N, C-alpha and C positions, 0 to 999 in steps of 0.2 A: 275546346277551350275550357270546359268545366274542370277537367283534370288539372290543367295548367293553373287555373285560379285556385284550386285547392292547395296545390303545392306553394303557390305564391303567398297565400294567407298563412299557411303553416310556417313558412320560412320567416315571414314578418313577425309572427307572435313568438317564435323561438328566439329571434334576434332581440326582441324586447326583454324576454326573461333571462337571457344570458348577458344582459348589460351591453349589448352591441348596438348602441343608438345610431351610429353612423350607417350601419347596414339598414336599420329600420327606416330612417328618414330618406335614404337614397331612392326609395320607391314612392316618394311624395313629391307633388308639384307645388311650388310656392309662387304666389301666396296661397296658403291652404286655409280653407274655412272649415271649422268644426262646430257643429251644433250639439249641445249636450244640455238636457233638461230645459230646452226651449231657449237657451242663451247661446249666442254666437261668439266664437273666438276666431280671430284671423291671425294666423302665423305668417309673418312676412319672410322669415328665414328658418332654415333647419335648426339653428342654435336655439331659437325660441321654443321650438317644439321639443327639442332634446331636454331642455331645462324642465319642462312640465312632465315629460315622460319619466325622468328620473324620480320625481316626486311620486308619480302614479305607481311605478314599479315598487318603490319602497313601501308604499301603502299596501299593495297586493301582498308582498312578502310578510308584512306585519300581521295580516289576517290569515296567514298560512297558505296562501296561493303560491304554487311553484310551477304550475303548468297552465298554459292557455291553449284551449282547443277550439278550432273553428269548424262550424258546420255551415255550408253554403245552402241557403234556403231557396234562392231563386237568382237567375241571371236574366237580365233584360236583353231583348233583341238589340244588337248594336245598331246605332245610328251613326254612320260614318265610322269613326274610330272610338266612339264613346258609348258607354253602357253603364247600367247600375247593377250592383250586387248586394243582395240582402243576406246578412249573416247572423248567426248566433255564436257568440264567443262564450265558452264555458270556462270558468275560473276554477281550477281544481287543486286539491292539496296532494301531498305525496302519496296518499293512499287511493288516489284517483276519485275521491269524493268531490262532487261539484259543490262549491261553496256559494258562488254567485254566478250570474250570467249577464250578458248584455246583448241587445238586438241592435244591429247597425245597418245602415244603408251607405254603401260606398259608391261614389261617382268616380268611375275609372276611365282612363283613356289608354288605348294601346298605341304605342309609338315605336315603330321599327321592331315589332315583336316583343316589346317590353311593356308591362303594365305600370301605369303611374296613377296614383290616387290624387284626385283633384279636390275632393270635398268629402266630408264624413258627417253623417247625422246619426247620433246615438238615439234611436227611436224609443228604446226602453232599456232601463238599467236597474240592476239591483245593487249598484254601488253608490246609491244616492248619498250615503253618509260621506263618502269621499268627495263626490262631485260638488256637493253644496258647500263643504267646508274648505276644500283645498284647490279646486280647479280655478284657474285665474279668471279675473273679471274680463268681460268682453273688451276687445280693443277695436277702436275705429281706425280705419285706414283710408 
């Protein structure tokens, strides 16, 4: 499973950086809860998430980030079809120098051999400048 998860997250990040939002959001289950800097955002549809991903990608490009690389730090023992995945995402420039990084906890479900992300907690981020000024205000549903 570890190898499949590595491929899954690499594919996710590549889709984001090549502007393929439909591919990116197809692996998320909605409603989707995202916690970043202690604030919760609930996305009720893929279109809501895509809108914010566009803004995030543009910001990454504006600071020179062209590649996102994922390192899986730990995978939880599955409980039924659900498990947690701790990751570090490295934001790198064209010379492969890491500019920023984020630590994330993904809550994942495996459904018919496919991974679906149900919730994300950004547990540590070096992109605070972006998150404080541009990430949407939490929504109540």
